[in-house]
Structures are given as structure tokens and as C-alpha cells.
N, C-alpha and C positions, 0 to 999 in steps of 0.2 A: 290544698297543698302547698308546703315551701320546700323549693329547689335552690341549689347552689352549685357551681361547681368548685372544686376542692381539691388540693392535692394532698393526701393523707401521708402519715410517716412511713418511710420507706419508698414511695410511688415517685414517680420522676415528672407526671403530667397531670395537668387536672382533670377530674372526669365528675359526672354528673351526679349529685346525690340529693337523697330525700333527706332533710332537716325536721328531726323530731325531737323535742325536748332538750336542745341544745344539741343533739348529737346530728352527726351526720351519717348516712349509710348510703353507700355507693349502688345506683341504681344497677350496676355491673353485679351487685353480690345478690340483686333480691330477684333478678331475672334470667335466664340463660338466654345470652345474646340478647341482653338489655341494652337500651340507648347509653352512649357513653356522653353526650352532649345535648343542651337544651336544644337544640336545633333538631336535633335528630327524635327527641320525643315530640316537641311539636308536629313533625311531619308525620308520625303514626296515628295522629288524629286520636279522636276522643275512646278508641277502643285500646289503645295502647295507654293513655294515662289511664283508663280504669283497671287496667292490669297491674299496673305499678300501683296504683291506691289499693288494689286488694291483696297485690305479696307484702305491701309495707304493715300489713295488719299482724301484730304476733309473731313476725320475722325473728328467726335465730340468726340474721346476717349480722355480720360484726358492723358495730356501733363506735364512732370514732368522736370524745369531744371536740366541739367546734374551738376550743382552746388548742389543741393539739393538730389543725389542719392550717393549711395557707389558703386562702382563697384567690380565686382568678374572677375576671370579669363574670357578672349576671349571663350576659350575651357573649359569645366567643365570634361566631361568624354569621351576623345578620345581613340580610340580601342587602339593606340600605340602613342607615341610621338618620333619621329625620328628625330635626330641630325645628320648634316653634319659636319664634320671638315675640315680644310684646303683647303676651297674654294674659298679662294681670296689669290693671288699670296702673297701681302704685307702682309697678317698675317701668312701665313706660314714660310714666312723669318724671319720674326720680331720674331718669337717663335723659329726659329734655327729647324724647322721642314720642312721634304719634302713632297711635293705634289706628292702622287702618281698615278700611272696610271688610277686607279680606285677610287671611292669616300670613304674617311673615313667615315664609317658611325655608330653611336652607339645610344642606348635609353636611354631616361632620364625618371625616375622614375614618375609615377603621385602626389605624395606628393610634387613634387617641383611646381606644378602649384601655381601662386598667381595672385594676380591684381594690375591694376594701383591705385599709389596710397598708395598701402599697405606697412607695414614694414615686410623686410627680415631680421631676425635677427640669429646669428651663435656664437657658443662657441668660444672665444678668442684659447682657447686650441686645437681645431681643424684646426684652419687656421687663419693667420693675412696676407694672400696673396691672398685675392679674389678680383677677377676681373670681368669687365662689358665686353661684348661683343652683340652687336646690330645686329638683323640678321631680315630677313623676313620670315614670317610664311605663309607657304602654307598650306590649308586645301582641304582635298580630299572630292569630292563631289558625283562620281559616282565609282565604283569599278573597278580598275586599274589593268590587270594582262597582261604581255607582250605587252605593249602598245609601239605603237614606239613613239621615241621623236616628230615627227611631229602631233602626235594626242594627247600628253600627256595633253597638257592646258586644252583639251576639259573635263577633268577629275578633273577638278580644282575647287572647290565651292569659294572659296574665299583665302582673305588675311587678314594677321595681323601683330601686331610685336610683336618680342620676344627679352627679354634680357637673353641672356645664361650665368648666371653667375656662374663664375668657381673658385675655389678653386685650384690655379697654384700649390702649393708645393705638392698639393695631385694627381693632374694632372702628374707632374712628374716624381711622385713617386711610380707610379702604372702601369699596361701594360692594364688595360682600362679604358675609359674616363667618364663613367657612373656616379660612386658615388662621384666623383669632381665637377661635374654638377647637380647633385640631392638631395643638402641638402633639408632641408625644405624651401620652397620659392625661389629658385633659378632660377626657369623658370618662370618670370613674362611674361604675355601674355595681349596683348589689346593695349589699352581700346576699341579699335572695329575690329571687322570683316568686311572688304568691299567686297562685291560681285563679284565675278570674272569679270563681264562685265565692271566694273568702272575702272578695271586697264588691260588697252590694253595690254601691254607690261612690264612685271614683272622685264624686264632685263634694264628699263630705269628710275630708281626711286633713287631718293636722300637718302642714308641712313646715320645716323649721331648719335654721343653721346657725352652729356654736364654731367660733373661731378663737381659740386659744382660751377656753373656757368661758366666753362671753356670747349670750344670745344675741346673733343679727338678724335672722330672719324668723317671723313668728306669724304664719297665715294659715289660711284653711285653702283647700283647693277650690272651694266654692266661689273663690273669689276670680276664677278663671273667666276672662273674658267671653270666649269661646270653650264650651265644654267639651270632654274627650270624645263624646258623641259626634259633635259639630265637627272637630277638627278631622275624624277618621272620614265621615262624610265629605267633607272639603276635599282631601287628602284623595279619595278613592275617585275621585271626578277624572283626574289628570292619568292618572297609570293605576294598574291594580297592586294594591299593597299585598305583597308576598308573606307567606307564612315565617314566622321569625322576625319581621320588622320591627324595628324598633323607635319607638316616636316619643321625643322629650318634649314635653308639652307646655315649657315656659316657665319662668321664676317669679315667686312675688315680688314685693318691695322688700327694700332692706339689704340691696348691694351695697357692695364697700364704695365704689365709684363716686355714689350720691353724696357720702356722707361730709362732715365738716369736723374735723379733719378728715379726711379720705383713708380707708381701712383697704390696703390688700394685703396678699398673702406674701408672706416675707420667710426668710429662709429659716426653717426650723418650726415652720407655721404649722400647725395640725388642724384640718377643719372636719368637720363631721354635719354634714347633711341628713335630715331624716323625715321619715314620713310613717305616721302611727298606724299600725298595722300593717307593715311591710317592712320597716329596717331602718336601722341607722348606718349609715356608709362613710368612713373615717378616711382620708389622706393625709399624708404625711407632706410637706414641702421642701424642696430645697431648690436655691438658687446658685446658678454658676456661676463663678468669674472667670 
């Protein structure tokens, strides 16, 4: 199934919807007392998901064309956003950084979450070296603690698309990577969350980026240094991964920082990152003087 947080015409705030044939059906309209947000649906476990799935078949609930709705972030209140760096060899090489023997992990701040077709703005005085990174987002469904890699994917609820926007000058000037990737609006997610049963192999997905009409990243998740299952197993050794946790699994090669000449997000740029089978996530950029 495919879900999204959307604000429908006449509504004041986003609600969880099922997306079918380019139309959104609010889950609240499918079930009395149905979950309003993805986190509530995940908390309800397999039984609640099965109820939503059954209710969405031949429903008479109102349908809203996606062209009429406003998207919100695919996740609104995750327990934590964990990001993995240097998980594609080509990206590590182009940044001049070494892929370590264990994953490079950092936390993204919740204020950075934003939506498909939203505008992300930042002051020119903070950075003029802002880059894009297409990433596969993994959403945990069941608590994961000390799980084996062979069992790790059974803890995944679904997948989404993440653009891990990065201020490169700050990244290279500080010892940690959280701040350079956590400006307001620097973590667009969505537009959709696709349930895990729709993605039989997360290591067989085409991932790409287009900036102002030019393709700059074009790769496969098969090129990850560490697959999703290994990342979950590693992260779960240190702490329990709670339901709703978002893991951003790293970017392939093709970043703007490494190009000659360098290509960064400019004022009024439009960048779209996408993963076949999940969706395409568009961000509009403004640089404030």
C-alpha cells in the first residue's frame, strides 16, 4: 500500500491518506476513529494495517486528486531520524572521505523535515555550498534490538524517499555532520511511504536526482556498501530502534560538491530526487540575502 500525509481542500492540517490511482483517501474516512498520522498506523501493528487495507477496497469514501492536495512530510514525528554517511563507495570517493569499517551514523534534527513540493530556504550568509543527496528512507515498524541481519527486514514497516540536503562548507568545517544537514527544511521526505510488502528487495531500486532538468545522480541501491539489513542489525546493537524511526541510508555518487565546476543548489533551483517504485520528491530552493 501507498500512504501520504496530505492537506485536502478546506482542511487546516495534514492527515494520513491512502493513495490509490493518483487519488488520496483519508484514512479517517475509511475507518471510524482511524489513524490520523502514519505514526499512529504503525503503532497499531499488522491488525490495524489489515483493517485499513480491507476498508480501502471498493470504498465509497471521498477521493481527492493528488493535484488538489498539499503534501506534508512522509513522517511527521519519528522517534529519531538516523542518517548513514559514506554508504556508497562512489560518494565516499568523490567527497575525498574514507568508508570506515563500521557505518558513519549521525542524527538529523526534526525541524529539518519538510514535504514534497515545499520550498526550502536558507540565508546566503550561512552557506552558498548547499548540495543534494538522494537517499532511500527506511521506516521501522516493530522494535528492533540486537536483530540479526537475516531477520532485519522483518522489522521494516515501509520505505520512502529522502533528500539529505547538505551545507558542504559547514560539513567540512565541523567534526560532526548533524548541523550541516539539519537547517530548517533540509530533510524533505516523501511524497509517499510504500509498505514493505511492495518492495521485495530494497537493494534492487533505481535511485536518481534531477536538478533544474539535468540528471546528476543515476544509480542503484545495489551499490550500497552496507545493505539495509546490515544497517538495521548494526544500529540495533547499540539501542532499540523504535517503531516510526526513520533511517536515511546514504547517497550514491554524483554530488554537486565533487563536480568540476561544482554544482550547488541555487536561488530558485528545483531539485527532484526519486526512487523507482516509491516516488519522486521535489524541493524548491530559495537563498535569502
